[in-house]
C-alpha positions as CSV (number, residue, x, y, z in Angstrom):
1,X,68.2,78.0,55.7
2,X,70.5,80.5,53.9
3,X,71.6,78.3,51.1
4,X,72.3,80.0,47.7
5,X,73.7,77.0,45.9
6,X,71.6,73.8,45.9
7,X,72.2,70.3,44.5
8,X,69.3,67.9,44.1
9,X,70.4,64.2,44.0
10,X,67.8,61.9,42.3
11,X,66.6,64.8,40.2
12,X,63.6,64.0,38.1
13,X,61.0,65.6,35.9
14,X,58.5,62.8,36.8
15,X,55.4,64.6,38.2
16,X,55.0,62.4,41.2
17,X,58.7,62.2,42.1
18,X,59.7,64.0,45.4
19,X,62.7,65.6,43.6
20,X,60.3,66.9,40.9
21,X,58.3,68.7,43.6
22,X,61.5,70.3,44.9
23,X,62.6,71.5,41.5
24,X,59.2,72.8,40.5
25,X,59.0,74.7,43.9
26,X,62.4,76.3,43.3
27,X,61.1,77.5,40.0
28,X,57.7,78.6,41.2
29,X,59.1,80.4,44.3
30,X,61.6,82.4,42.2
31,X,64.7,81.0,43.9
32,X,67.5,83.2,42.6
33,X,70.4,81.0,43.6
34,X,72.1,78.2,41.7
35,X,70.5,74.8,41.3
36,X,72.4,71.7,40.2
37,X,70.4,68.6,39.4
38,X,72.3,65.4,39.9
39,X,71.2,62.6,37.5
40,X,73.2,59.6,36.3
41,X,72.4,60.2,32.6
42,X,70.2,63.3,31.9
43,X,72.0,66.4,30.6
44,X,69.4,68.8,31.9
45,X,66.5,68.6,34.3
46,X,63.8,71.4,34.1
47,X,66.3,73.4,32.1
48,X,69.1,73.3,34.6
49,X,72.4,71.6,33.5
50,X,72.7,68.2,35.3
51,X,75.8,66.3,36.5
52,X,76.0,62.5,37.1
53,X,77.5,62.7,40.6
54,X,78.0,65.2,43.5
55,X,81.8,64.9,42.9
56,X,81.2,66.3,39.3
57,X,79.7,69.6,40.5
58,X,81.6,72.7,39.4
59,X,81.5,74.2,43.0
60,X,80.5,73.0,46.5
61,X,76.8,73.5,47.2
62,X,75.6,75.0,50.5
63,X,72.9,72.3,50.7
64,X,72.0,69.1,49.0
65,X,68.5,67.6,48.7
66,X,68.7,63.8,48.7
67,X,65.7,62.2,46.9
68,X,66.8,58.6,46.6
69,X,65.8,55.4,48.6
70,X,66.9,55.0,52.2
71,X,69.9,52.7,51.8
72,X,71.3,54.8,48.9
73,X,70.6,58.0,50.9
74,X,73.1,56.9,53.6
75,X,75.8,56.5,50.9
76,X,75.0,60.0,49.4
77,X,75.1,61.6,52.8
78,X,78.5,60.1,53.4
79,X,79.7,61.4,50.0
80,X,78.3,64.8,50.7
81,X,80.1,64.9,54.1
82,X,83.4,63.9,52.5
83,X,83.0,66.8,50.0
84,X,82.4,69.3,52.9
85,X,78.8,70.1,52.0
86,X,77.4,71.7,55.2
87,X,73.7,70.8,54.9
88,X,71.3,68.2,53.6
89,X,67.6,67.4,53.3
90,X,66.9,63.7,53.2
91,X,63.4,63.0,52.0
92,X,63.3,59.2,52.0
93,X,61.3,57.1,54.5
94,X,62.3,53.7,55.7
95,X,64.3,54.7,58.7
96,X,63.6,54.6,62.5
97,X,59.8,54.8,61.9
98,X,59.9,51.2,60.4
99,X,61.5,49.2,63.2
100,X,64.9,47.8,64.3
101,X,66.4,47.6,60.8
102,X,65.3,51.1,60.0
103,X,66.7,52.3,63.3
104,X,70.1,50.8,62.4
105,X,69.9,52.5,59.0
106,X,69.1,55.8,60.6
107,X,72.1,55.5,63.0
108,X,74.3,54.9,59.9
109,X,72.8,58.1,58.3
110,X,73.4,60.0,61.5
111,X,77.0,58.8,61.8
112,X,77.7,59.8,58.2
113,X,76.3,63.3,58.6
114,X,78.1,63.9,61.9
115,X,81.4,62.8,60.3
116,X,81.2,65.9,58.2
117,X,79.5,68.1,60.9
118,X,76.5,68.4,58.6
119,X,73.1,69.9,59.4
120,X,70.5,67.4,58.2
121,X,66.8,67.9,57.9
122,X,64.9,64.5,58.0
123,X,64.9,61.8,57.1
124,X,61.2,60.9,56.4
125,X,60.4,64.6,56.0
126,X,59.1,67.1,53.4
127,X,62.0,69.5,53.9
128,X,62.1,73.3,54.5
129,X,61.1,76.5,52.9
130,X,62.1,80.2,53.3
131,X,59.5,82.3,51.5
132,X,61.6,85.5,51.6
133,X,64.4,84.0,49.5
134,X,62.4,81.4,47.5
135,X,64.5,78.6,49.0
136,X,62.1,75.7,48.6
137,X,63.7,72.4,49.5
138,X,60.3,70.9,49.9
139,X,58.8,67.8,48.4
140,X,55.2,68.8,48.4
141,X,53.5,71.6,46.4
142,X,54.1,75.1,47.8
143,X,51.8,78.0,47.1
144,X,53.9,80.7,45.3
145,X,53.7,84.0,47.1
146,X,52.9,82.5,50.5
147,X,52.0,85.2,52.9
148,X,55.1,86.4,54.7
149,X,55.5,87.4,58.3
150,X,57.2,86.8,61.6
151,X,56.0,83.2,62.3
152,X,58.3,80.2,61.8
153,X,56.6,76.8,61.6
154,X,58.4,73.7,62.8
155,X,56.7,70.4,62.7
156,X,57.8,66.8,63.0
157,X,54.8,66.0,60.8
158,X,55.0,67.1,57.2
159,X,51.3,67.3,56.6
160,X,50.9,69.5,59.6
161,X,53.6,71.8,58.4
162,X,51.7,72.2,55.2
163,X,48.4,72.8,57.0
164,X,49.7,75.4,59.3
165,X,51.8,77.3,56.7
166,X,48.9,77.4,54.3
167,X,46.1,78.1,56.9
168,X,45.9,81.7,55.7
169,X,46.1,82.7,59.4
170,X,49.9,83.3,59.6
171,X,52.5,85.5,58.1
172,X,55.3,82.9,57.6
173,X,59.0,83.4,57.8
174,X,60.1,79.7,57.6
175,X,58.6,76.3,57.2
176,X,60.4,73.2,58.5
177,X,59.1,69.6,58.2
178,X,61.7,67.9,60.5
179,X,60.5,64.3,60.1
180,X,62.6,61.9,62.2
181,X,65.0,64.7,63.1
182,X,67.9,62.2,63.3
183,X,70.6,64.9,63.3
184,X,69.1,68.4,63.3
185,X,66.1,68.6,65.7
186,X,63.7,71.2,67.1
187,X,66.3,72.6,69.5
188,X,68.7,73.4,66.6
189,X,66.0,75.2,64.6
190,X,64.9,77.2,67.7
191,X,68.5,78.2,68.4
192,X,68.8,79.4,64.8
193,X,65.5,81.3,64.8
194,X,66.5,83.0,68.1
195,X,69.1,84.8,66.1
196,X,66.9,86.0,63.3
197,X,65.4,89.5,63.4
198,X,62.5,88.6,61.1
199,X,61.2,85.8,63.4
200,X,59.1,86.7,66.5
201,X,57.1,83.6,67.0
202,X,57.6,79.8,66.5
203,X,54.6,77.6,65.9
204,X,55.7,74.2,66.9
205,X,54.1,70.8,66.4
206,X,56.1,68.5,68.7
207,X,56.1,64.7,68.8
208,X,59.0,64.3,71.3
209,X,61.8,66.1,73.0
210,X,64.8,64.0,72.2
211,X,67.4,66.1,74.0
212,X,66.0,68.0,76.9
213,X,69.3,69.7,77.7
214,X,69.6,71.1,74.1
215,X,66.0,72.1,74.1
216,X,66.4,74.0,77.4
217,X,69.5,75.8,76.0
218,X,67.6,76.8,72.8
219,X,64.7,78.1,74.9
220,X,67.1,80.2,77.0
221,X,68.4,81.7,73.7
222,X,64.8,82.3,72.6
223,X,63.9,84.2,75.7
224,X,67.0,86.4,75.5
225,X,66.0,87.4,72.0
226,X,62.3,87.9,72.7
227,X,61.3,84.9,70.6
228,X,58.0,83.3,71.6
229,X,57.4,79.6,71.2
230,X,53.9,78.0,71.0
231,X,53.7,74.2,70.9
232,X,51.1,71.6,70.2
233,X,52.4,68.3,71.6
234,X,51.0,65.1,70.1
235,X,50.6,61.8,72.0
236,X,49.4,63.5,75.2
237,X,46.9,60.7,75.8
238,X,49.5,58.0,75.9
239,X,50.9,57.3,79.3
240,X,54.6,56.5,78.5
241,X,55.9,56.2,82.0
242,X,57.1,52.8,83.2
243,X,54.8,51.2,85.8
244,X,56.5,51.2,89.2
245,X,55.6,49.9,92.6
246,X,55.1,53.5,93.7
247,X,51.8,55.4,93.5
248,X,53.8,58.4,92.2
249,X,54.7,56.6,88.9
250,X,51.0,55.8,88.3
251,X,49.7,59.3,89.2
252,X,52.0,61.3,86.8
253,X,53.1,59.9,83.6
254,X,55.2,61.1,80.6
255,X,52.4,63.5,79.5
256,X,52.6,65.5,82.8
257,X,56.4,65.4,82.8
258,X,56.5,66.8,79.2
259,X,54.1,69.5,80.1
260,X,56.1,70.4,83.2
261,X,59.3,70.6,81.1
262,X,57.7,72.9,78.5
263,X,56.2,75.1,81.1
264,X,59.5,75.4,83.0
265,X,61.3,76.5,79.9
266,X,58.6,79.1,78.9
267,X,56.9,77.2,76.0
268,X,53.2,78.1,75.7
269,X,51.5,74.7,75.3
270,X,48.2,74.5,73.4
271,X,45.6,71.8,72.9
272,X,44.7,71.9,69.2
273,X,45.4,73.5,65.9
274,X,42.9,76.3,66.4
275,X,44.5,77.4,69.7
276,X,48.0,77.1,68.1
277,X,47.0,79.3,65.2
278,X,45.2,81.9,67.2
279,X,48.0,82.2,69.8
280,X,50.6,82.5,67.0
281,X,48.5,85.2,65.3
282,X,48.1,87.2,68.6
283,X,51.7,86.9,69.7
284,X,53.0,87.8,66.2
285,X,50.9,91.0,66.1
286,X,50.8,92.2,69.7
287,X,54.3,93.3,70.8
288,X,55.6,92.9,74.3
289,X,54.2,91.1,77.4
290,X,50.9,92.4,78.7
291,X,51.0,92.7,82.5
292,X,49.4,94.8,85.2
293,X,45.8,94.8,84.0
294,X,42.9,92.9,82.6
295,X,40.8,92.7,79.4
296,X,38.1,95.2,78.4
297,X,35.7,93.6,75.9
298,X,33.0,95.3,73.9
299,X,30.5,94.3,71.2
300,X,27.0,94.7,70.0
301,X,25.5,91.4,71.2
302,X,24.6,90.9,74.9
303,X,24.3,87.2,74.3
304,X,27.7,87.0,72.6
305,X,29.3,88.9,75.3
306,X,27.8,86.7,78.0
307,X,29.2,83.7,76.1
308,X,32.6,85.5,76.1
309,X,32.5,85.9,79.8
310,X,32.0,82.1,80.1
311,X,34.9,81.3,77.7
312,X,37.2,83.8,79.4
313,X,36.5,82.2,82.7
314,X,37.4,78.8,81.2
315,X,40.6,80.2,79.9
316,X,41.5,81.9,83.2
317,X,41.3,85.4,81.6
318,X,40.2,88.2,84.0
319,X,38.2,91.3,83.0
320,X,39.3,94.6,84.3
321,X,37.3,96.3,87.0
322,X,36.5,99.7,85.5
323,X,36.9,102.8,87.5
324,X,33.8,104.8,88.4
325,X,34.9,107.7,86.2
326,X,35.2,105.3,83.2
327,X,31.7,104.0,83.8
328,X,30.3,107.5,84.0
329,X,32.0,108.5,80.7
330,X,30.7,105.3,79.1
331,X,27.1,106.0,80.4
332,X,27.1,109.2,78.4
333,X,27.9,107.3,75.2
334,X,25.3,104.6,75.7
335,X,21.5,104.8,75.1
336,X,19.4,105.0,78.3
337,X,18.5,101.3,78.3
338,X,22.2,100.2,78.2
339,X,24.6,99.7,81.1
340,X,28.2,100.5,81.4
341,X,29.9,97.3,82.3
342,X,32.8,95.0,81.3
343,X,32.1,93.2,78.9
344,X,30.4,96.3,77.4
345,X,27.3,95.9,75.2
346,X,27.3,98.9,72.9
347,X,23.9,97.9,71.5
348,X,22.9,98.4,67.9
349,X,23.2,102.2,68.2
350,X,26.8,102.0,66.9
351,X,25.6,100.8,63.4
352,X,24.3,104.2,62.7
353,X,26.9,106.1,64.8
354,X,30.2,104.1,64.6
355,X,32.0,107.1,66.2
356,X,30.5,106.0,69.6
357,X,32.4,102.7,69.2
358,X,35.7,104.5,68.7
359,X,35.0,106.8,71.6
360,X,34.2,103.7,73.8
361,X,37.6,102.1,72.8
362,X,39.4,105.3,73.7
363,X,37.7,105.6,77.1
364,X,38.3,102.0,78.0
365,X,42.0,102.2,77.0
366,X,42.4,105.2,79.3
367,X,41.3,103.1,82.4
368,X,44.5,102.1,84.3
369,X,43.1,98.7,85.1
370,X,42.8,97.8,81.4
371,X,45.8,96.2,79.6
372,X,44.2,95.2,76.3
373,X,41.0,95.7,74.4
374,X,39.0,93.0,72.7
375,X,36.3,93.9,70.2
376,X,33.9,90.9,69.9
377,X,32.2,91.0,66.5
378,X,30.9,88.2,64.3
379,X,30.4,89.1,60.6
380,X,29.5,85.7,59.1
381,X,31.0,84.6,55.8
382,X,27.5,83.8,54.5
383,X,26.4,87.5,54.5
384,X,26.2,89.2,51.1
385,X,28.4,92.2,50.4
386,X,25.6,94.7,51.4
387,X,24.9,92.8,54.7
388,X,28.6,92.7,55.6
389,X,29.0,96.4,54.7
390,X,26.7,97.2,57.7
391,X,29.6,96.2,59.9
392,X,32.3,98.2,58.1
393,X,31.7,101.3,60.2
394,X,32.6,99.3,63.3
395,X,35.7,97.9,61.6
396,X,36.8,101.4,60.5
397,X,36.3,102.7,64.1
398,X,38.6,99.9,65.4
399,X,41.1,100.6,62.7
400,X,41.2,104.4,63.6
401,X,41.7,103.5,67.3
402,X,44.5,101.1,66.3
403,X,46.3,103.9,64.5
404,X,46.4,106.2,67.5
405,X,45.6,104.1,70.6
406,X,48.3,103.3,73.2
407,X,46.9,99.9,74.2
408,X,46.6,96.9,71.9
409,X,43.3,95.9,70.5
410,X,42.2,92.6,68.9
411,X,39.0,91.6,67.2
412,X,37.5,88.3,68.2
413,X,35.0,86.4,66.0
414,X,33.2,83.7,68.0
415,X,32.7,81.8,64.8
416,X,35.6,79.6,63.6
417,X,35.2,80.8,60.0
418,X,36.4,84.3,60.8
419,X,34.9,87.6,59.6
420,X,33.6,88.4,56.1
421,X,36.3,89.7,53.7
422,X,34.5,93.1,53.6
423,X,35.5,93.6,57.3
424,X,38.6,91.4,57.4
425,X,40.3,93.5,54.7
426,X,39.8,96.7,56.7
427,X,41.2,95.2,59.9
428,X,44.2,93.5,58.2
429,X,45.1,96.8,56.5
430,X,45.2,98.4,59.9
431,X,47.3,95.5,61.3
432,X,44.6,94.6,63.8
433,X,44.9,90.9,64.9
434,X,41.7,89.1,64.1
435,X,41.1,86.0,66.3
436,X,38.5,83.4,65.2
437,X,36.8,80.6,67.2
438,X,35.7,81.7,70.7
439,X,37.4,79.0,72.7
440,X,40.7,79.2,70.9
441,X,40.6,83.0,70.8
442,X,40.2,83.4,74.6
443,X,42.8,80.7,75.2
444,X,45.2,82.7,73.0
445,X,44.5,85.8,75.1
446,X,45.1,83.9,78.2
447,X,48.5,82.8,76.9
448,X,49.4,86.4,76.1
449,X,48.3,87.8,79.5
450,X,49.8,85.0,81.6
451,X,53.3,85.0,80.0
452,X,55.9,85.6,82.7
453,X,59.6,85.9,83.0
454,X,61.4,82.6,83.5
455,X,62.6,81.7,86.9
456,X,65.0,78.8,86.7
457,X,65.6,76.9,90.0
458,X,69.1,75.7,90.9
459,X,69.2,74.6,94.5
460,X,72.2,72.7,95.7
461,X,71.6,68.9,96.1
462,X,72.6,67.0,99.2
463,X,76.1,65.6,99.2
464,X,75.8,61.8,98.6
465,X,76.5,59.7,101.7
466,X,78.8,56.8,100.6
467,X,77.1,54.3,102.8
468,X,73.7,55.1,101.2
469,X,75.2,55.0,97.7
470,X,76.4,51.5,98.3
471,X,73.1,50.5,99.8
472,X,71.1,51.9,96.9
473,X,73.4,50.6,94.2
474,X,74.1,47.0,95.5
475,X,71.9,46.1,98.4
476,X,68.4,44.5,98.5
477,X,65.2,46.4,98.3
478,X,64.6,48.9,101.1
479,X,61.9,48.3,103.7
480,X,59.8,51.1,105.0
481,X,62.0,51.4,108.1
482,X,65.2,51.6,106.0
483,X,63.6,54.2,103.7
484,X,62.8,56.3,106.7
485,X,66.3,56.0,108.0
486,X,67.5,57.3,104.7
487,X,65.1,60.2,104.8
488,X,66.0,61.1,108.4
489,X,69.7,61.0,107.5
490,X,68.9,63.7,104.9
491,X,66.8,66.0,107.1
492,X,63.3,64.7,106.3
493,X,61.2,64.3,109.5
494,X,59.5,60.9,109.9
495,X,57.6,59.0,112.6
496,X,59.5,57.5,115.6
497,X,59.4,53.7,115.3
498,X,61.0,50.4,116.3
499,X,61.3,47.0,114.6
500,X,59.7,44.2,116.7
501,X,60.6,40.6,115.7
502,X,58.1,39.2,118.2
503,X,55.0,40.2,120.2
504,X,56.9,40.8,123.4
505,X,59.3,43.3,121.8
506,X,56.3,44.9,120.1
507,X,54.7,45.5,123.5
508,X,57.9,47.0,124.8
509,X,58.2,49.3,121.8
510,X,54.6,50.5,122.2
511,X,55.1,51.3,125.8
512,X,58.3,53.3,125.0
513,X,56.5,55.3,122.3
514,X,53.3,55.9,124.3
515,X,49.8,54.9,123.4
516,X,48.2,54.7,120.9
517,X,50.5,53.2,118.3
518,X,50.5,51.9,114.7
519,X,51.6,48.4,113.7
520,X,52.8,47.6,110.2
521,X,54.3,44.5,108.6
522,X,58.0,44.7,107.9
523,X,58.9,43.0,104.6
524,X,61.1,44.1,101.6
525,X,58.7,42.1,99.4
526,X,55.5,43.9,100.3
527,X,55.4,47.4,98.9
528,X,51.8,48.4,99.7
529,X,51.1,47.1,103.2
530,X,47.4,48.1,103.3
531,X,46.6,45.9,100.3
532,X,48.2,42.9,102.2
533,X,46.2,43.6,105.4
534,X,49.5,44.6,107.0
535,X,48.5,47.8,108.8
536,X,46.7,48.3,112.1
537,X,46.0,51.8,113.4
538,X,45.1,53.1,116.8
539,X,46.4,50.2,118.9
540,X,45.8,51.2,122.6
541,X,47.0,48.4,124.9
542,X,49.2,45.4,125.4
543,X,46.5,42.9,124.4
544,X,45.7,44.7,121.2
545,X,49.4,44.8,120.3
546,X,49.8,41.0,120.7
547,X,46.6,40.3,118.8
548,X,47.5,42.7,116.0
549,X,51.0,41.3,115.7
550,X,49.7,37.8,115.0
551,X,47.0,39.1,112.7
552,X,49.3,41.2,110.6
553,X,51.9,38.4,110.1
554,X,49.2,35.9,109.2
555,X,47.5,38.2,106.7
556,X,50.9,39.1,105.1
557,X,51.7,35.4,104.6
558,X,48.4,34.8,103.0
559,X,48.9,37.7,100.7
560,X,52.5,36.9,99.7
561,X,53.5,33.4,100.8
562,X,57.1,33.8,99.6
563,X,57.6,37.2,101.2
564,X,60.4,37.7,103.7
565,X,58.9,38.9,107.0
566,X,61.2,40.5,109.5
567,X,58.5,41.3,112.1
568,X,56.3,44.2,112.8
569,X,57.2,47.9,112.8
570,X,55.7,49.7,115.8
571,X,55.2,53.5,115.1
572,X,54.0,56.5,117.0
573,X,50.4,57.4,116.1
574,X,50.2,60.8,114.4
575,X,46.7,62.3,114.1
576,X,45.0,65.6,113.3
577,X,47.0,66.5,110.2
578,X,46.2,66.9,106.5
579,X,47.4,63.7,104.6
580,X,49.5,64.5,101.6
581,X,51.4,62.5,99.0
582,X,54.8,63.7,98.0
583,X,56.9,61.6,95.6
584,X,59.6,61.3,93.0
585,X,59.3,59.2,89.8
586,X,61.5,58.8,86.8
587,X,60.1,60.3,83.6
588,X,62.5,59.6,80.6
589,X,63.9,61.7,79.0
590,X,63.4,64.4,81.5
591,X,64.7,62.7,84.6
592,X,63.0,62.8,88.0
593,X,59.8,64.7,88.7
594,X,58.1,65.5,92.0
595,X,54.4,64.9,92.5
596,X,52.3,66.4,95.3
597,X,48.6,66.1,96.1
598,X,46.1,64.6,98.5
599,X,47.5,61.5,100.2
600,X,46.3,58.4,102.1
601,X,44.6,55.2,101.0
602,X,42.4,57.0,98.4
603,X,45.2,58.8,96.7
604,X,44.4,57.3,93.2
605,X,40.7,58.1,93.5
606,X,40.8,61.8,94.6
607,X,42.9,63.3,91.8
608,X,44.2,66.8,92.1
609,X,47.9,65.9,91.9
610,X,50.5,68.1,90.2
611,X,54.0,67.4,88.9
612,X,57.1,69.5,88.3
613,X,60.5,68.4,87.3
614,X,63.6,68.8,89.5
615,X,65.0,71.0,90.8
616,X,62.4,72.7,93.1
617,X,63.0,75.3,95.6
618,X,60.6,76.5,98.3
619,X,58.9,79.0,96.0
620,X,58.4,76.5,93.2
621,X,57.0,74.0,95.8
622,X,54.5,76.5,97.0
623,X,53.4,77.3,93.4
624,X,53.0,73.6,92.7
625,X,50.8,73.1,95.8
626,X,48.6,76.1,94.7
627,X,47.7,74.2,91.5
628,X,46.1,71.4,93.6
629,X,43.2,71.2,96.1
630,X,45.8,70.9,98.8
631,X,46.2,74.7,99.2
632,X,42.5,74.9,100.4
633,X,42.9,71.9,102.7
634,X,46.1,73.4,104.2
635,X,44.5,76.8,104.7
636,X,41.9,75.3,107.0
637,X,39.1,73.9,104.9
638,X,35.6,74.3,106.4
639,X,36.9,75.6,109.7
640,X,39.7,73.1,110.1
641,X,43.1,74.1,111.6
642,X,45.6,75.9,109.4
643,X,48.4,73.5,108.6
644,X,52.1,74.1,108.3
645,X,52.3,74.6,104.6
646,X,55.7,76.3,104.8
647,X,57.3,73.2,106.4
648,X,55.7,71.0,103.6
649,X,57.4,73.2,101.0
650,X,60.7,72.7,102.9
651,X,60.1,68.9,102.8
652,X,59.5,69.1,99.0
653,X,62.7,71.1,98.5
654,X,64.6,68.5,100.6
655,X,63.1,65.6,98.5
656,X,64.2,67.5,95.4
657,X,67.7,67.8,96.7
658,X,67.7,64.1,97.4
659,X,66.6,63.4,93.9
660,X,69.4,65.6,92.4
661,X,72.0,63.9,94.6
662,X,70.9,60.2,94.2
663,X,69.3,60.5,90.7
664,X,71.2,57.5,89.2
665,X,70.0,55.2,91.9
666,X,66.3,56.1,92.3
667,X,63.4,54.9,90.2
668,X,60.7,56.3,92.6
669,X,60.3,57.7,96.1
670,X,56.8,57.5,97.6
671,X,56.0,59.4,100.8
672,X,52.4,58.6,101.4
673,X,51.0,59.8,103.5
674,X,52.9,62.8,104.9
675,X,50.9,64.3,107.7
676,X,51.0,68.1,107.6
677,X,50.2,69.2,111.2
678,X,48.9,72.5,112.4
679,X,51.2,75.6,112.3
680,X,54.2,75.2,114.5
681,X,54.0,71.4,114.7
682,X,55.6,70.7,111.3
683,X,55.2,67.5,109.2
684,X,55.8,63.8,109.6
685,X,56.4,61.1,107.0
686,X,54.1,58.3,108.0
687,X,55.0,55.8,105.3
688,X,57.8,55.7,102.8
689,X,58.7,53.6,99.8
690,X,62.0,53.8,97.8
691,X,62.2,51.9,94.5
692,X,65.8,51.7,93.3
693,X,66.7,52.4,89.6
694,X,68.6,49.2,88.9
695,X,69.1,49.6,85.2
696,X,72.6,50.8,84.3
697,X,73.4,52.1,87.8
698,X,77.0,53.4,88.0
699,X,79.4,51.7,90.3
700,X,79.3,52.9,93.9
C-alpha cells in the first residue's frame, strides 16, 4: 500500500495486456515513485528502462506486479521471495477457482509467498490503488483524479471494486481487488486500515470469511481505532451447512451463521449495492455514534413524507417524539393549514421564504429527543436549470444550518438518481451527506442509529468429563436416554424416565412415575421418533401402557426394519409449558452455533428461529430470544401464563458451555421440545438428540 519502488513482471505496451493497464495507470495517476518494467528483451516499456529479470534490478522494489500466466507466476513469486521483495500483486487467473489442479497451484503460490513472508494481493485479481499517492497496481482502467475521501473499498470481486470506487458516491482512500486472497485476505487489509488516519469507513464486498479468528482480531483493531466496516456478503441464498439428522442443522445454515459472525464483531451487513453505498456515504460524513434520540424529518411533500414513515418503519428507524414547546414554535413557522408533526411537512411556503426552512431545522435540533435531522427533498435530474433553481433556496438553508448546527443533518432523495447538480453542488460544498434511494437511505440511517459498542461474551465452558469424552469419541450413536443422561450430568434439567425392555417393566415404570406418562421407542438408529410412529402421549393406565408398547415396537420395525430396538422409554408427562427448540449445529468455518425458536412437531413450519455463534451468556441468550416470536409466547401470549424465560436463558448458556467444552465431538445437539413452564417451575428437556462429529475427532 505504501510502495515507492515498483517492478512489473511481464511488462508490455500491448493495449489489452494486464501489465499494460498497470503501467498506463501508473502514468495517468501521476505515480511519483520508481517503476521498473521487467521484460526479457525490450530495453524500455512506456519510456521506463526495462530489465530482463528481477535479479537484474538495480535496487530491491517494495512491490512487484506479476502479469504472467499462472504456472510462471508461481516461479516468479518464489524468485521475488528469495530476493526479499516484501509485496506482490498476482493478476493471473487459473488457480483455486478452476478446480483441483488450480487449488494445488494456488497452494504452491501460497507456500512460495510465505517462504519470504510476502504480502500478496490475488491471484485472480485486478490489484490495488491508492489515489493519494498515485500507486496504481491495477489491471483495469482507473479514472485519473478519482474523488478522494475516507472510504476504503475491499472486494473479492474485481468488477465490484471498479463499480463501487467509480460510483461517484464515495470519497475513496484505497481500492483493493483481493481476488482469491490466497495469502493476504480481508482481515489483513482491515488491520492495516485500522492504523490509517485517513480511513474512517471500509466498504466491503465479501465472498467468504476464510479465517474467522483473524477477521475477529482485525475487527477488534477496527473498533479500537473508530473504523467502521460495512459489508455486502454474496452467496446468502446458498445454504452451505451440511445436512444433519438434527432439526437445528436444517433450520439455520451457513448464511445465518455468517450473519451472526459479522454482527457479533460489529460489521454492519447490508443487502445490496445501494445500501452499501448509502451507508458508507453516511458513516464517512457523520462523525461519532448517534445515540439517545430519534430522527426528525422534514420536507415539502406530505405524500413523500408519508412514504418516508413507511420506509423508516421497515428499516426499524424511530422518529423523535417532539416536545410541546417544539411543536408550538413550529406552529408559528407554518401556515394555518399545516400541522407541526414529525415528519414535518413545511408545505410550499418555503419556496418563497427559505428562511423558514432553516428556522425549522434549528428548532427541531434544539429538541432533546432529536439526535439527527433528515431533510427529504427530491430534485429530479430531468429538471432544467431554472426548475432546479427553485429548490436552491432550500439547499442553501440546509447548508447554512450545517455550518452552525450542533446536530447532524442529511438530505435524502427518495429517487435513486439523486438530486439535480444545481442542488447537489450546494450541499456537497457544505459537506452535507446526500442519500439517494428511499429504501437504501433509510436503511443507512438505521445502521447509523443502531450502532452499539461491542460486548464480547467469554463464559467459561464446562470441564470435560473423561467418560463422556470417550463415549462421544469412540462409542455408538447416543439414544435419547443417553443424550439426556449427558445433559443431566452437565446441569441441564430433563424429564424423569426409565428404559423398559418389555411391557411388564413399562407398567412398573409408569406406576413409579405417576400417571399420565409418555412412551417413546428406544433405538440408536431412529433419530426422529414421531416420523416412525414411535411416540405415544398421555398414557393413563396399565392397559394403555401394554397396548402402546406393542404398537410402538411394531411401528418402529415397519419404519426401519434393520433398526436396533432396546425397548420403550417411559417418561413423565410434562404439560402446560411453551414448547421451544434449542439446539447446536456446526457451521464451518465459524464452529458451533446455537439456535432457538418455537419447538414441537411443527418446528420447521412455524419459522421465527434465530441463531448466534458460541459463546453465549445469559444476556446474549435473552437478546436472541427477543428477536423471535418466543418472547411474546413466554410473556403470556393472549392471556396465557408467564413462562420462566430466565431459566430458559440459563439453559441456553449451559448448552453454550457444553458446546465450548465438547466442540471437537459434536456435530449437532437438538433439544426439541424444551418445555418452558410457568415462573418458578423452570424448564424440562422433553426430547434430546446428539449427533457426534466423527470426522477428524481427536483421540480421547
